[in-house]
C-alpha positions as CSV (number, residue, x, y, z in Angstrom):
1,M,-33.1,55.8,-2.6
2,R,-32.8,53.7,0.9
3,A,-34.7,55.0,4.0
4,F,-33.6,53.8,7.6
5,L,-36.4,54.0,9.5
6,S,-36.2,54.4,13.6
7,F,-38.6,54.9,16.6
8,L,-39.0,57.3,19.6
9,L,-40.9,56.1,22.6
10,P,-41.2,59.1,25.2
11,A,-42.8,59.0,28.4
12,L,-46.2,60.2,29.2
13,V,-46.6,62.1,32.5
14,G,-49.5,64.1,33.9
15,V,-52.8,62.1,32.1
16,A,-55.1,61.8,35.1
17,Q,-57.2,59.2,33.6
18,A,-57.8,56.7,30.7
19,L,-60.0,57.7,27.8
20,S,-60.5,55.6,24.7
21,Y,-58.7,56.4,21.5
22,T,-61.4,56.1,19.4
23,G,-64.6,57.3,21.5
24,T,-66.8,57.0,24.6
25,R,-70.2,56.7,23.0
26,L,-71.2,53.0,24.2
27,L,-74.5,50.8,22.9
28,V,-75.1,47.9,25.4
29,V,-78.0,45.4,24.0
30,N,-79.8,43.9,26.4
31,E,-83.0,41.9,26.0
32,D,-83.9,41.5,29.2
33,A,-84.4,45.4,30.8
34,S,-84.8,43.8,34.5
35,E,-81.4,42.7,34.7
36,K,-79.8,45.9,33.9
37,D,-79.1,46.5,37.3
38,N,-77.5,43.2,37.9
39,Y,-74.5,45.0,35.9
40,S,-74.3,48.4,38.0
41,K,-71.2,48.3,39.0
42,F,-69.4,47.7,35.9
43,W,-72.1,50.5,33.9
44,G,-70.6,52.8,37.4
45,D,-67.4,52.3,36.4
46,L,-67.7,52.4,32.6
47,E,-69.5,55.6,32.9
48,S,-66.5,57.3,35.6
49,R,-64.2,56.7,32.7
50,G,-66.0,58.6,30.6
51,F,-67.9,56.5,28.4
52,R,-71.9,58.2,27.4
53,I,-73.6,54.6,27.6
54,S,-77.1,53.7,25.8
55,F,-79.0,50.5,26.8
56,E,-81.1,49.3,23.7
57,S,-83.3,46.2,23.3
58,P,-82.3,43.6,20.3
59,K,-86.2,44.1,19.7
60,N,-86.1,47.6,19.1
61,E,-86.9,48.1,15.2
62,K,-85.0,51.4,15.1
63,L,-81.9,49.8,16.6
64,S,-78.6,50.8,14.1
65,L,-75.1,50.6,14.7
66,F,-74.7,53.2,12.1
67,E,-76.1,56.2,10.7
68,L,-75.4,57.9,7.3
69,G,-73.1,54.9,6.4
70,E,-71.1,55.9,9.7
71,R,-70.9,54.4,13.3
72,A,-73.2,55.4,15.3
73,Y,-71.3,54.3,18.4
74,D,-67.5,53.6,18.9
75,H,-68.3,50.6,21.4
76,L,-70.4,47.9,21.5
77,I,-70.9,45.4,24.5
78,L,-73.5,42.4,23.7
79,L,-75.4,40.5,26.5
80,P,-76.7,37.0,26.1
81,P,-80.0,37.2,24.5
82,K,-83.1,35.6,25.5
83,S,-84.9,34.2,21.8
84,K,-82.9,33.0,19.2
85,G,-80.2,35.9,18.3
86,F,-80.1,39.7,18.1
87,G,-82.9,40.5,15.7
88,P,-81.9,41.6,11.7
89,N,-80.5,45.0,12.7
90,L,-77.6,42.9,14.7
91,S,-76.9,40.3,12.2
92,P,-73.1,38.7,11.9
93,K,-72.5,40.8,9.1
94,N,-74.0,44.0,10.7
95,I,-71.8,43.2,13.9
96,L,-68.6,42.3,11.6
97,D,-69.1,45.4,9.4
98,F,-69.3,47.6,12.7
99,A,-65.5,46.1,13.6
100,K,-64.8,46.8,10.0
101,K,-65.4,50.4,10.8
102,E,-63.1,50.5,13.7
103,G,-65.7,49.7,16.6
104,N,-64.9,47.8,19.3
105,V,-67.0,44.4,20.5
106,I,-67.6,42.8,24.0
107,L,-69.8,39.9,23.4
108,A,-71.1,38.0,26.4
109,L,-72.1,34.4,26.6
110,S,-74.0,32.4,29.1
111,G,-74.6,28.6,29.7
112,D,-77.9,29.9,31.1
113,S,-79.3,29.9,27.7
114,P,-78.6,28.2,24.6
115,T,-76.4,30.1,22.1
116,P,-77.9,30.9,19.0
117,A,-76.8,29.7,15.6
118,A,-76.5,33.3,14.7
119,I,-74.0,34.2,17.2
120,N,-71.9,30.8,16.5
121,S,-71.7,31.8,12.7
122,L,-70.4,35.2,13.7
123,L,-67.8,33.9,15.5
124,L,-66.8,31.4,13.3
125,E,-66.0,34.5,10.9
126,L,-63.2,34.9,13.6
127,D,-62.2,31.4,13.4
128,I,-63.5,31.2,17.3
129,H,-65.4,27.9,17.8
130,L,-68.1,27.2,20.2
131,P,-69.5,23.6,21.3
132,P,-71.4,22.3,19.2
133,D,-74.1,21.3,21.7
134,R,-76.0,24.7,22.7
135,N,-76.1,24.2,26.2
136,A,-72.7,22.9,26.8
137,L,-70.9,24.5,29.5
138,L,-67.7,24.1,31.7
139,V,-67.3,21.8,34.6
140,D,-64.4,21.0,36.7
141,H,-64.3,19.0,39.3
142,F,-61.1,20.5,41.0
143,N,-61.5,23.9,40.2
144,Y,-64.7,25.0,41.9
145,D,-66.3,27.2,44.3
146,I,-67.4,24.9,47.1
147,S,-70.0,27.4,48.4
148,S,-71.9,28.4,44.8
149,A,-71.8,25.0,42.9
150,P,-71.4,22.3,45.6
151,E,-72.7,19.4,43.3
152,K,-72.9,21.0,39.8
153,H,-69.2,22.4,39.7
154,D,-70.0,24.9,37.3
155,V,-68.7,27.8,38.9
156,L,-64.9,27.7,38.1
157,V,-62.6,29.4,40.6
158,L,-59.3,30.2,38.6
159,P,-56.4,31.5,40.3
160,P,-55.0,35.1,40.3
161,I,-54.3,36.0,36.1
162,Q,-50.8,35.9,35.1
163,L,-49.0,36.5,31.8
164,L,-49.9,33.6,29.3
165,R,-47.1,34.4,26.5
166,T,-43.7,36.2,27.6
167,D,-43.9,38.0,24.4
168,L,-46.5,40.4,25.5
169,N,-47.9,42.2,27.9
170,N,-50.2,41.3,30.8
171,F,-53.4,44.0,31.0
172,F,-55.2,41.8,32.4
173,E,-53.3,40.4,35.7
174,T,-55.3,40.4,39.1
175,E,-54.4,40.0,42.2
176,N,-57.3,38.2,43.6
177,P,-58.9,34.9,42.1
178,V,-61.6,35.2,39.3
179,A,-65.0,33.5,39.5
180,A,-66.3,31.8,36.5
181,P,-69.8,31.0,36.5
182,R,-71.7,28.4,33.8
183,V,-68.9,29.3,31.1
184,V,-69.2,28.6,27.5
185,G,-65.4,27.6,26.3
186,Q,-64.3,28.6,23.1
187,V,-61.9,26.9,21.1
188,L,-59.5,29.4,19.3
189,G,-58.3,28.1,15.3
190,N,-55.0,28.3,14.8
191,A,-54.5,30.0,11.5
192,S,-55.0,33.3,12.7
193,P,-52.1,35.5,14.2
194,H,-54.9,38.2,15.2
195,L,-56.6,35.4,18.2
196,A,-54.9,35.2,21.5
197,P,-56.5,33.7,24.8
198,I,-56.9,36.4,27.8
199,L,-58.4,33.7,30.4
200,K,-57.8,29.9,29.5
201,A,-59.8,26.8,31.3
202,P,-57.6,24.7,34.1
203,S,-56.5,21.7,33.4
204,T,-58.9,19.6,34.4
205,A,-62.0,21.4,33.1
206,Y,-63.9,20.4,30.1
207,S,-67.3,21.1,28.1
208,Y,-70.3,19.2,29.5
209,N,-74.0,19.2,28.6
210,P,-75.6,19.2,32.3
211,K,-78.7,17.6,30.6
212,D,-76.6,14.6,29.7
213,E,-77.5,12.2,32.4
214,A,-74.6,10.2,31.4
215,E,-72.2,9.6,34.3
216,A,-68.8,10.3,31.9
217,V,-67.9,12.2,28.8
218,E,-67.1,9.9,26.4
219,D,-65.9,12.4,23.6
220,P,-66.0,16.0,25.2
221,F,-66.2,19.0,22.8
222,A,-62.3,20.2,23.9
223,F,-60.9,20.1,27.8
224,G,-58.1,21.5,30.3
225,S,-56.0,24.3,27.8
226,Q,-57.9,23.9,24.8
227,L,-60.6,26.2,26.3
228,S,-60.6,29.8,26.3
229,I,-62.9,31.2,28.8
230,A,-62.5,34.7,27.7
231,S,-60.7,35.7,24.1
232,A,-59.4,38.6,22.2
233,M,-59.4,39.4,18.6
234,Q,-57.0,42.5,17.1
235,A,-58.0,43.2,13.7
236,R,-55.9,44.7,10.8
237,N,-57.3,48.2,11.6
238,S,-56.7,47.9,15.4
239,A,-60.7,47.0,16.0
240,R,-61.0,44.8,19.0
241,F,-63.6,41.9,19.4
242,T,-63.8,40.2,23.0
243,V,-65.5,37.5,23.8
244,L,-66.6,36.4,27.6
245,G,-67.9,33.2,27.9
246,S,-69.5,34.1,31.3
247,A,-71.8,37.4,31.4
248,E,-72.6,36.7,35.3
249,M,-68.9,37.7,35.8
250,L,-69.6,41.1,35.1
251,E,-72.4,40.9,37.6
252,N,-72.6,42.5,41.0
253,K,-73.0,39.5,42.5
254,W,-69.4,38.2,41.4
255,F,-67.7,41.5,42.3
256,D,-68.9,41.1,46.2
257,A,-68.5,37.3,46.2
258,S,-66.0,35.3,48.0
259,V,-64.5,32.2,46.6
260,K,-62.7,29.4,48.3
261,L,-59.6,28.3,46.4
262,S,-56.8,25.7,47.9
263,G,-58.9,25.8,50.9
264,K,-58.8,29.6,51.1
265,Q,-61.8,32.2,51.6
266,T,-60.8,34.7,49.5
267,K,-62.6,37.8,47.5
268,T,-62.5,37.9,44.0
269,G,-60.8,39.6,41.7
270,N,-64.3,39.9,39.2
271,Q,-64.4,43.4,39.5
272,D,-60.7,44.1,38.9
273,F,-60.8,41.8,35.7
274,A,-64.0,43.4,34.4
275,K,-62.5,46.8,34.3
276,K,-58.8,45.6,32.4
277,L,-60.8,43.3,30.2
278,S,-63.3,46.2,28.9
279,E,-60.1,49.2,28.6
280,W,-58.1,46.5,26.6
281,T,-61.4,46.0,24.4
282,F,-62.1,49.6,24.1
283,Q,-58.7,50.7,23.7
284,E,-57.9,52.9,26.9
285,V,-54.4,50.9,27.2
286,G,-52.0,49.2,24.9
287,V,-52.6,51.8,22.1
288,L,-49.7,53.2,19.8
289,K,-50.2,56.4,17.8
290,V,-47.8,57.6,15.4
291,G,-46.6,61.0,15.5
292,E,-45.7,63.4,12.6
293,L,-43.1,62.1,10.3
294,T,-39.6,63.9,10.0
295,H,-37.2,63.0,7.3
296,Y,-33.4,64.3,5.7
297,Q,-30.5,63.3,4.2
298,N,-28.2,60.9,6.0
299,E,-24.7,62.2,4.8
300,G,-21.8,64.7,6.2
301,D,-22.1,66.1,9.8
302,K,-25.5,64.0,9.6
303,K,-24.6,60.8,8.7
304,G,-26.0,58.5,11.4
305,V,-27.3,61.2,13.5
306,L,-31.0,60.0,14.9
307,N,-32.0,63.3,16.9
308,Q,-34.1,65.7,15.3
309,T,-33.0,68.0,17.5
310,A,-29.4,67.9,16.0
311,I,-30.7,69.2,12.9
312,G,-31.1,72.1,11.3
313,A,-34.8,73.3,10.7
314,S,-33.9,73.7,7.2
315,E,-32.6,70.3,6.7
316,L,-35.7,68.5,7.9
317,N,-38.3,67.3,5.4
318,P,-36.7,68.2,2.0
319,K,-38.8,68.4,-1.2
320,I,-36.8,66.2,-3.6
321,Y,-34.1,63.2,-2.9
322,K,-31.8,61.6,-5.8
323,I,-32.1,58.1,-6.1
324,K,-28.8,56.8,-4.7
325,D,-29.8,59.3,-1.5
326,D,-29.5,57.8,1.9
327,V,-32.6,58.4,4.1
328,V,-33.3,59.0,7.9
329,S,-37.0,58.8,8.7
330,L,-38.1,59.7,12.5
331,M,-41.5,58.7,13.6
332,P,-42.3,59.3,17.5
333,V,-44.6,56.2,18.7
334,P,-46.0,57.3,22.2
335,L,-48.2,54.5,23.9
336,L,-51.4,56.0,25.4
337,H,-52.0,56.2,29.1
338,P,-51.0,54.1,31.1
339,L,-47.8,53.1,29.9
340,H,-47.3,49.0,29.9
341,I,-44.5,49.1,27.3
342,S,-41.3,47.8,28.4
343,I,-37.9,48.0,26.8
344,P,-37.8,44.5,24.8
345,D,-41.0,45.0,23.4
346,K,-40.5,45.2,19.6
347,I,-42.3,47.4,16.7
348,S,-42.8,46.2,13.4
349,V,-43.4,48.7,10.5
350,L,-44.8,47.9,6.7
351,T,-44.0,50.5,4.3
352,S,-45.1,50.5,0.4
353,T,-44.1,52.8,-2.3
354,L,-44.7,52.9,-6.0
355,D,-41.2,53.8,-6.1
356,L,-39.0,50.7,-7.2
357,H,-35.9,52.9,-6.3
358,H,-37.0,52.8,-2.3
359,R,-35.8,50.4,-0.3
360,T,-36.5,49.9,3.5
361,L,-34.0,48.6,5.7
């Protein structure tokens, strides 16, 4: 039996609000409760999109990502810990198990505090590499905010985010420049096709330990476009994992700030970027949902017909085919709101069968 797969991409209209495909239960892990209000605008935006947010400290002994073997939450935001890690209940293994259960994760780092070894171990599992110097952050002597970092040059000002790869949709585009204060840069491994940079460092940026008194850096960990400020991974089970090198990018302070880029003072696009980053990570955008599969025999007056409505109901989905029959399969694949798919986008499908006579073309 030979099968021909075709796909329908019907337009979706009348959707008023983007809701996460995987659920609305969101856990925010923040060790310092006094810092919660620093992100109030970000929390408010998430709540306006329908998320039910729970705030917990990693020191809470009853904290668990699972209940009776299933996810207790649909999404996870990890803010930088002040101590050596997130504790035994949020070990690298538990966080990876959460992703294996199709949970989505935003892991935020900060150059203001050393990166715990546990976070390094977690990201190595994803082929994301952090500087061996746990106090390292990104500096750029050309693309920095003059008003907030006149001497340290550690608040990077990035031009409005544009498309990095022509074969991908740009879910993170912003109209205004983005401020990235005290960033922990990441280097992505080349082996995984599931990794992609969201936001790259400028060509003049490099990783540097501010405690190093040397005037020049002889052997930097990485520099320029080798470094990612924000990185994304989508696993085979569609779980999404985003690493943001600067938690401060999500703070109210930088949502409202103005920075100077090319001599021009302008408002930051951080609030727009934070919204789009969380929309993608929490599967509010860029999600394909496979509809009901229908099939019929490709012969006679039905040969070459790819329109289900042109086929009689009695001829759809027969229970038996002969070995040499040609079969047409129709699978509607709508893109969940908002519509970001374009005509040139390609969809790959992998089919498997135990029938040695079944061949997919």
